N, C-alpha and C positions, 0 to 999 in steps of 0.2 A: 363393868362400867354400865351405869344406867343409861336409859334412852336419851335423856337430856344432855348428859355429858358426851355421849356418842355424837349427837347432832352438833354440839358445840365444836367437837374435835374435827368433824368433817367440814364444818364451816370455816374453821381456822386454816385447814389444809387447802381448801378451795380459794380462800382469800390470799394465801401465799402464792398460788399459781397465778391469780389475777394480778398481784403486784409484780411478780417476776415477768409477766407478759408485757408490761409497759416498758421494760428495759429496751427492747428493740424499737419501740415506738419513739422514745425520746432520742435514741441514737440516730434514728432515721430523720427525725426533725432537725437535729443539729447538722447532719451531713448534707441534707437537702437545702436548708435555709442559710447555712453559714459556710458550707463547703469545708468543714473543719477536718483536718487530717486525722485519719482513724487512730493512729497511735498517740497523737496528742490528746485526743478525746479520751482514749483509754487511760492515759496517765492521770488526767484530772479526775476521772471517775474514781480511781483507786485512792487518790489523794483526799477527795471529799469523803469517802467512806471512812478513812482513818480519822479525820478531824471531827466526824460525826460520832464515831464509837468511842474514841479515846477519852474525851471528857466525861462521857456517861460512866465508863468503867472506873475512871479515876475517882469520881465522887461517890459512886454507889457500891463498887466492889473492887477495890484497889488490888486485892490479892490476885486477881485474874491477869494483872499486868506483869506478873513475875513468871519467868521461864528459866529453866536451867540450860546449860551449854548443849546438852544432847537434843533437847526440844528445839533450841534455837537453830541448830543445824538442819533438823528435819523441816521446820517451818520455812527456812530459807529456800530449800529445794521446792517445797510446796508452793511458795510464793513465786518462784521462777516459772513453774508450770502454769500458775494462774496468770502470770504476765503473758505467756504464750497464748493461753486460751482467750484472754481479754482482747489481745491484738487481733487474732484470727476472727473472733466473734464480731468485733467492731468493723473489720474489713468486710466480712460477709454481709452484714446489714447494709453497709454503704454500697456494695456492688450488686447485691441480690434483692434488696428490699427486706422489710421487717418480717413478712409472713414466710417467705421462702427460707430466709436465714434461720428462723426459729425451727422450722421443720427439719432442715439439714442438721441442725445441732442435735436433734433427737436421734441421729444415727449413733450417738454415743452409747445407747443401750447395746447395740450390736458390738461396737468396739470394746465396751466394758466386758462383755461375755468372752470375747476373744483374748483380751489382755489378762482377764482373770484366769483363763486356762493356761496361758504361757507363764505368767508371773506368779500366780498364787496357787497353781495346780488345782484349780477348781474344775469340777466335772463339766464336760461339754455334752449335754444331753441332746436328744433329737428335737426337743422343744426349743432349746437354745439355738440349735442349728437352723430351725425353721424361722425363728425370730430374726436371726442374723440375715438370712436370705431375703426376708421381707423388707427389712430396714435398708439393706444395701441396694436392693432393686428400686425401692422407693427413692433413695438418694439420687440414683441415676436419672429417674424420671423428673424429679423436682428440679434438679440442677440443669437438666437438658444435656447431660454429659453424653447421651447416646448420639447427639448430633455433632459431628466433627467441626462444623462451622462455629459452634458455640465456643469451642476450645480456642478459637482465634479471636473471638470478640469479647469473651468474658472468662479468660483463663484464670485471672486472679480471683474472680467471683466463685468459680467452681472449686478451685483448690482451697480457698479460705473457708468456704462453706463446709466441705467434707472434712478438712483438717480440723475445723473447730469442733466437730463431733468427736474426733480422735483425741483432741486436747481436753475436751470436757470429760471423756472417759478416763483419761489419766488423772485429771483433777478429782473425779469421783473416787477412784481407787486410793488416792492420797487421803481423801476425806475419811474413807473407811479405815485406813491405817491410823489416822489421827484419833479416831474414836477408840480404836483398840489400845492406843497408847494412853488413854484417859485424859486427853486434852479437852478443856472446856471449849464448846463451839464458839463462844464469843472471843476467847483468847485466840483461837485459830483464825477467826474472821479478821480480827485486828491485825495480827502479825503477818498473815499471808498477803493481805492487801497492802500493808506497809512495805513489805519486801518486793511485791509486784510493782508497786508505784516507783520504787527506787530503780528497779531494772528498766522500766519504761522511760524514766527520766534520763538515765544514762544513754539508752538507745537513741532517744530524741536529740541528744547533744552531739551525736556523730552522724550527720547526714551522709557522710562518705560511705557508710555501711550499705546504703542503697536499698534499704527495706521500704516497701510501699507504705505510704501513709505516715511517714515520720516527718518531723519538723526539718525544713530545709535550712533554717538558720535559727539561732537561739531565740530571737524575738517571736518566732512562730509559736513558741510555747504559750504566748499570750495572744493567741489568734483572735479571741473575742474582744480584745481591747477593753473599752469601758462600757460595752453594751450589756447592760444588766439583763436584757431580754434573752441574751444567749447564756449568760452565767447562771441565771435562775434555773432553767431546765437542766443544765449540766449538774448543778448541785442537787436538784431533785432526783436526777438519775441515780445518784449515789445514796442519798438519804432515804428515799422512799422505796423503789423497787429492789435495790440491792440489800439495804439493811433490814427493812421491814419484811421483804420477801424471804430472805434467809432466816430472819428471826422467827417469823410465824411458822416457817417450815420446821424449825427446831422445836418450837412449842408443840406443834401437832404430833411430833414424835414421842412426846411424853404421854400421849393418850392412845395413839394408834400404832400398829406395827409398821415398820419402815416400808415393807412391801405394799401396804395399803396406801400409805402416804405417797409413795412413788407413783402408784397407779392413778391417784387423784391428780398428781402433777402433770399427767399427760394432757390435761385440759388446757395447759398453757398455750400451745399453738392455736387452739380454737379461739381463745381470747385475743391473741395477737392478730390472727387473720381477720377477725371481725373489726377490731379497732383500726388495723391498717387500711381496710376497705373504707371505713367511715371517715378517717382522717386524711389519708393520702390517695384514696381511690384505687389502691392496689387490688388487682383481680388475679386470681389463680386460674389458669386454663385447665382444660379437661385432664391432660396428662399430669399436670402439677397436682391437681386434686387427687388423682389416682395414686400418684407417688406419695402424697401426704397420708392417704389412707393406709398404704403399705407400711410406711414408717411407723405411724402410730399403732397400727395393727401388730407390728413386730414388738413394740414396747409392751403392749397389752398382753400378748402371748407370753412374753418373757416374765412379766410380773405375775400373771395368773399361774404360770408354771411353778414359780417360786412359792406362791400361796398354797398350791396343791401339795407341793413337796413338804412344806412346813405345817400342813394341816390348818392353815388359816382360811377362813371363809369370809369373803368380802360381803357384808350386809347389803341388801338391795333397798333398804328403806332409809 
């Protein structure tokens, strides 16, 4: 690959991280300004992703809408895991703020390494072990879990933040399996969000389940009413950071190794932290900053370890 194409690929991967970083910002905006229930918000995000991607595939590449019975079963499970991740992620942003929630979600790198060992029999090297320790220690500092008082005042925030990382790890492993099965990324995106939205719709229709952040009555599904100033950012949440973020990520994988793209993706919390400060005035304290450095350091160690093992050298220019 020549230098121009390489620069283009790096720019695309960086743009992907920038788009994905706005997810937490838009969720935070909706929860702060409209007090929107987290799982109602998560449902509409999935719904708008589907109505954005479906017509594009229908008119441009209709064959991607066809799946067989075996693929359908796999994507149904994948969508269920996505529903869990979307719910936990949205709750985490609502309770922890955009910056802290994004950092906590990056604990997924450590969880992915652990689950990869248990489920896929992947090697757990000393590099992976070091990355896991860094990430988990960082999660404790960022969430404030070392302070027992926080468990009483922000129990849902701590659990949703850390579990969102675990759910994202499971989602990532399912994505790896989807790739191995030869599923097109856009087909996977459409059907997983469609199944996830269906799961969230069902959950929101049964308030007796007692899940935090669900609709208390059917009319709560239309929480925003006729306020277009609420519906517009909700639609943009799906159409811009979700569709474009994942889309550009997949495009960058055509030019760069996955390990390099994942390494570039670690810039996402940086974008989120800066934007959250400018928009909401969110500030991370010293221990939170130290924890963030440990989490991102763990991700970088893990990615660089993979690069070294596979003989990949990350260019510095």
